[in-house]
N, C-alpha and C positions, 0 to 999 in steps of 0.2 A: 278080647276084641280082635277079630281077624283083620290082618292088615290087607288093604286093597292092593290089587296088582294092576300093573300098567295095562295088561290085556283087557281087564274088566272095564277100565275107564275108556279104552279105545272102542270096545263094543258098544258102550253107552253113548258114544259121540261127545265125550267131554273135551276132546281136542279141537273141535270146530270153533273157530273164532268168527269175527265179523269181516266184512269186506275190507280190503286193505285201505281204501280211501276213508273209512270211518274209524281207523285205529287211533289209539292214544299213544304217543311216543313213549310215555312212561311205562308202558307194558312191554317194551322191547326186551327186557331180560327174561320174560316168560314166554316169548314167541320162538318157536322152533324153525319155522320156514313159512314161505308163502306159496300157495298152489291154487291155480285157476282163479286168481284175484281174491282169495280168502286166506287169512292168517291161520296157521296151525299152532296150537298151544303145546308147549313142551310138557308132556305128561310125567316125565321123571321129576320135574320141578313141582308139578301138581301133587304127586305122591308125597314128596318131602314136606311141602308146605301144609298138606292135609294132616300129616302125622304131627307136625308142630302144633297146629291149631287144636287137634283132638286132645293132645296132652294137656294144653292149657285149659280147655273146656272141662276136661275130667277133674282137674284140680279145683276149678271154680265150683263145679257141682258138688264135689266132696266137702267143700268149705260151707255148704248150706246156702249159697247165694243162688238167685234165680238168673236164668239166661233168657232174654227176650228175643224171639225170632220175628223177623219182619219180611213178608213176601206177599205183595198185593197183586202181582201179575197173574193172569189167568192160568198159565201153565204150572205155576208153583203153589198157588194157595191151597188146593186140596191135598197135595203131597205133604206140604209143611204142616198143615193142620193135623193130618193123620199121624205123621211120624212124631211130632212134638208132643201131641196129646198122650202118647204112650209113655213118655218120661215125665209127664206132669209139669211141663214148663209153659210159661205164658207165650202167646203169639198174636200177631196182628196180621190178618189176611184180607180184610175188607178195605179199609182206608186208614192211613196214618193220621190220627187226630193231632192237629198242630198243638205243640206244647205238651205232648204226652210225657216227655221227660223233664223239660225245663219248667213246666207248670204242673208238676205231678200232683200237687195238693188239690188243685181244681179237678183233675181227672179222678182222683180218689173220691171226691164229693159225688161225682156222677155215678160211680160204682156203688157208693153207699145209698144213693137214691134208688138204684135197682134193688138193693137188698131190702130197703124200706117198703117198696111195692110188694115184694114177696111176703113180708111180714103182714102187710095189710090183708093179703089174700088168705093167710093162715088164720089170723085172729078174727076174721069176719068184718073188719072195717070196710073192706072193698065193696061189700054188698050193700052198704048204707049209701053209697054214691048213686047219683042218677045214671041213667043208661048212657047219656052222652059223656059224662065224666069218666065212666068205666071204660068206654071206648077210647077216650083220649089217653087214659093211663095205660091201657093195653098196648096202644101204638107206641107210647114212650118206652115202655118196657121192652118191646120187640126191637126198637131202634138201638137202645142201650145194649141189649143182649148181642145184637149183630156186630156192633162196633167195639164193645168193651167186655163182652162175656168171657173171653179167654184170659183176661187179665184180672178177673175179679178177686183172685187169691194173691195177687202181687201187692203186698202191703208197703213195700219200700222200693227204692230205685233198684233196677237189676244190676247184677254183677258184671254182665257183659251183654253185647248186642250182636246178633247174627243176622246178616242181611243177604237176601238174594236179589241181585241187580242193584248196585250202588247208584247207578244213574237215575233209576226210577225212585229209589228211596233216599234221595239226597238230603231231604229235610231231617229224616231220622238220623242219618250219619252226622249232620251238623249239630244236632241236639246232643248226641252222645259225646261228640268232641268237646262241646262246651262244658259238659259235666265230667270229663275225664273218664268216661266209661269205655273199657276196651272194646274195639270193634272187630268182629270176625265177618268175613264176607266172601261170597263167590264173585270173583272179579273177571269179567270178559275183556276182550282186547280193545273194546271201545271205552273202557272206564279208566279212571285215574286211581291207581293203587296207593298213592301217597297218603291219603286220608285214613287208610285202613291199617290197623295194628297187626292183624293176622290175615294175610292175603291167601286165598285159595284160587289160583288161576284156573278157570274152567268155563265151560259153555253154560251161561245162565238163562238160555232160552229154551233148550230142549228138555222135555219132561223126564226123559230117561237119565239125562245128565244130572238134573236136580235131584232125582230120586236116589241115585247111587251116592252122591255127596251127602245128602241128608241122612241116609241110612248109616253111613260111617260116623257122622257127627253125633247122632242120637245114641248110637251104640257106645261111643266114648262117654257121653253124659250118663248113660245108664250104669256104666262101669264105675264112674265117680260116685254116683248115688249108692251103689251097692257097697262100695268101700266105706262110705259114711255110716251106713246101716250096721256094717260089721263092727266098726269102731265103737258105736253106741252100745251094741249088745255086749261086747267084751268089757266095756267099762262098767256096765250094769252087773255083769256076772262077777267082776272083781269086787265091786262094792258089797254084793251079797255074800261072797266068800269071806270077806273081812268081818262082816257082822257075825257070821257063823263061828269063826275062830274066836271072836271076843266072847261069845256066849259059852263056848267050851272052856275057855280060860276061867270063867267065873265059877265053874263047878269046883268045889274044894272038898277035902276030906273032913270028917267030923272033928270039931275042935278038941274034944276030950282025948281022942286017939292021937291026934297030931301035935298036941301041946309040947311034949318033950323035944320032939324033932324041931319044932318051930323055934324053941328057945335056943337050941344049939346053933341053928341056922342063923338066928339073929346075932348071936355073939360072934360067930365066924364072919358074918357080913360086916359087923362094926370094925373088926380088925382089918378086913380087906379095904374098907373105906378109908381108914387112917393111912394105909400104905399107898393106896392109889390116888389119894386126894390131889397131890401135885400134878400127876399125869392127866387126871380128868380136867383140871383147870387149864392145862396147856392145850388139850384137845378142844375144849370149848372155845378158846381163842382162835384156833385154826379153822373150826367148823364153818363159821359164816363165810370165810374167804373161799374155802373149798366149794361151798354151795353156790357162791356167786360165780366162781369159775365154771362150774358144771352147767349152770343156767346160761351163762354167756356163750358156752360152746355149742349149745343147742339153739338153733334159730326158731323164731316164731313165725306163724303165718300172717305176715303183715297185710295181706289183702283183706283181712277182716276189718281193717280201718277203712271207713268210707272215703273214697277218693283215691285209694292206693290200688292200682292195677298190677298185673304180673310184672310188667316192665319196670314200674316205679319201685316195686318191692325188691326186684333184683338189683336196681341201682343203689338203694339204701343198704342192702345186705353187703354189696361189694365195698361200700364206704364204711363198713363196720357197725352199721345200725341194724343188726339182724334180730334183735329182740324188742318186745314191747317196752321193756324197762329203759332201754337205750333211746328209743324214739321219744319216750315220755320226757327224758331229760334233755333231748336235743332241741335247739332253737329252730323255729320255723324258717327263718332266713337262711340258716346253714343248710337245712334240707333242700331248700329252693336252689341253692348253689350246686349241691350234689346232683340234683335232677337235671339242671341246665347243662352241667358238664357231661353228664351221661348221654343225653340226647336233647337236641333242640326241640323235639316234639313233646318233651316232658316239662319244658320251661314254663308252660302256662298253668301247671297244676297249683292249686291253692293249698298250701301246707299249714295254714293258720290253726286248724282244729286238730291236726294229727297228734301233737303231744297230749292233748286232753283225752282223745280217744284211746291212745296208747296207754295212758295212765289207768283208765278204767279196765282195759284188757289185761294189763300187767297185774292189777289187783283182783282179776277174775270176776269183775262185776259185769257179767255178760248181759243180764237183763237190763241193767242201767244203760249200758252201751247201746243195746238194741233200741231202747226207748228214745235215747238221744238221737240216734241215726234216723229214726222214723220221723221225729219232730223237726229235724234239720233238713233243709232243702239241698240235696246234693252234697251233704256233708259240710255245709257252710251255715254258720249260725246267722 
């Protein structure tokens, strides 16, 4: 992924903020100066924050989680729909349906209704309806497609939310906050950045500005998806190579020809076993400890636990809970204390189900974990 330059952002007008009288004082750290009554955004900070956001988005995409994009303003909707569709991520560009995240179960029912209408048209049931009923069903299908068509493949809560214009999409931001979903956003000088986990200070009104930021973001996601695909292919190739090796080992010499050699080998092996028995017993005792130390030294991707974002995962890792096994043994109250000490913004996270999810992840029961996460609302039973 090519890193964006300050000159490119300058040409796209990313530095233009709002009128000084409309500014939000919390955006002061990201403002470079004021000229002709308009605030100018510090593009060096924009580049740094954009790199930070891209790195986090790439990791989320590589973990297999979906990133939901929200942009309902006229200048942004077409750009977002085009860019996001290229990386196969869900997006909302018409109207934010209230409860899209907090009442996700009901939204999924509406999506299933759309799929049911499609099945009716395929199996011929649709033709048995009267003309008036067919017209009503078609209108319902068109309405659902317009509002929810882009999220039809999103079967669970997204791993992150990307927002263009936090002032306009304040309901989406509040719902994501309530469910501890990491929020990425283009934040202009009239917006409050405190509610956003990954702030990208930029002009959220100009189409050129939105396009250059969205290009960088979607490129980072594409990179994460490519990394995930490569890992899958390498694991499949490794499994196939192991099977081939086992098949080759099965091939043996004819028993009649190899019998004398086998007898000698068996006798020699028995002698070696007698001599090495004490050493083998000692190694067996040390093996579990070594394996435990090796596993402990390598951290797990804790964001696979529903409700754990990148910042929460970092806080747990810093506190020594870097593996699923350790999180599974930790108490929910203790993890709550760790998060509160790390950041006041993490204090509201619900850690009740984390040990249970971590136990399933540690045992590599991924299908069981996925089923549980889909049935649980926001990772809470």
